[in-house]
N, C-alpha and C positions, 0 to 999 in steps of 0.2 A: 503494502500501501504505500503511494507517496501523496504527500501534503504538500502544495508550495504555499508560503502561508506570508503573504504580503500586508506590512504593516500602510494602512491607509488613511488618506482625512478625507475620503469618501470612494463608495463604490456601488455602482448599480451594473444591472441588468436589464437589458431591451431584449426583444424576441420581437418579429413581424413590426417592428416601429414603434413597439408599447411598452414603455418603461414597466419594469415587471417587480423589478425589487430592487432596495437602493440603502447604502446603511450611509452612516457620517463616519467616527473617528472608529478604526478599530482593525479588523483582520478581512482581506478577502483570502477564501482559501478554493485554490483548485485541489482537486483531490481525485487521486487515480487510485482505481482496484485491478490487482492483478490478477492473473488467470491459477497463479501459484497461492495466493492469499485464497480464494474459494477452495480449490483445491486442497489447501491443507483442513478443511473443515473447523478453520479456527477464527473466519473471517471475524467474525463479531468479540472474539476476545482481540484481537489485532487491531480492530478500531476503536475498540473501547482504552487500549494502550494509547494510540496514538494521539484518539481526542485529550485524553486525559494530559499526554505529552503539551499539546497546542495550546490548550487552556492556560499551563502554566508557565508558560514560557515567560520570561520576565524580560523582555527586549521593547518596552515603550520605555521613553527618556525620562527621570525624575528631576526635580527642581533644580540637580547642579548638571543636567545633560550626560548623565551615565543611563545606559540601558538596563534598569531597576527595576521595573513596574510591566507586571501582568497587564492582561486584557481586564479582568475582574476588578485590579487596582484604580483602571483609567475609565471605570462603567464603559469599554467597548460594546461594538457592535460585533458579529458576523455574516457575514455574506460566503456561504457556502455552496461551490458553482462544479459541475462533474463532470472531469476532464480523463475519456478515455487515452487522450493524446499524450499524457503522461506516461504512457507507457511504448511509446514509440522506438519500435526499433531500425536504426539508422546505417548500423553495420556493412549493411550492401548498397554499393549504388545511392540514387537519389532518391528514390522513394522511399517513405519509411513504411516498415509494416507491425500490423498490430495486435500480430499473434500470443503475444503475452499480456494484452490489457485481458482485462476479467471479461465472460460474456454477459451482455445488457442485462437479462434478468437478475442473476445473483447480484448484479454489482449492483443493480440499480437498488436491492433490497440493503446492501451495505449502507449504499449511500444516505440512505430514508433513515436506518440505525445512528447514522453520525449526527442527521438533522435530532433525532430525538433526544440524546444522549445531550448535547447542546443543550438543547432548549429546556434543561433542567436545571440550566446552572445560568447560562447568560441571557436575560433579560430580553434583547433582539437578537431575534437570528430569522434572516432573510437568507432564501434560494432561487438558486437557478432553477432550470427547468430538465428534468432529465433525460438526454437525448434530444433535445431543439437544437436548434441554432438559433445561438444566444451571442450577443454583441455584449462582451465582458466590458463596462470602464473604470477608471480608477486613478486617484492622485496616491502614486507610493509615497510613504512619507519616508523620508530619509535621502536616499531609497532604502529602504531595510526590507529584504525576502530573505525567507528561511526556508530550504527543503527539508524536508521530515523525510524519511526513509526507512520503514518496518523493519528492514535487511538489517536496519544499523540501530535498533533499538536494544 
């Protein structure tokens, strides 16, 4: 599983010309589920571990400019967007392959599980639409971007 976490001052999702989700200060998180996550039979446990790590990251600046505050410390908001292309395989040729990405239906279930877990502790959780053609806009603050990969946790 991969989370690309971007610290933002604002973020939004537009589908078909209509803005469907938006947040202020917080994280825009691109979420990829791998075929290996699903095959492991432990995808929900992996998702829980990844979500806990993400929500605990202290990557917002404090009064002294040090990255020392978590999402909760700054009353931050979340925008969660599914993105299977995080598992693009670009080793051969110039056209990426996506066989490492999880199949749509089980990946959607894990994405929805992550959303539910986040909603347990974060007051504002907005989402993209799984499988939709979305335009994601954000103002990356810093810029500050962190990649969490379940293989590294």
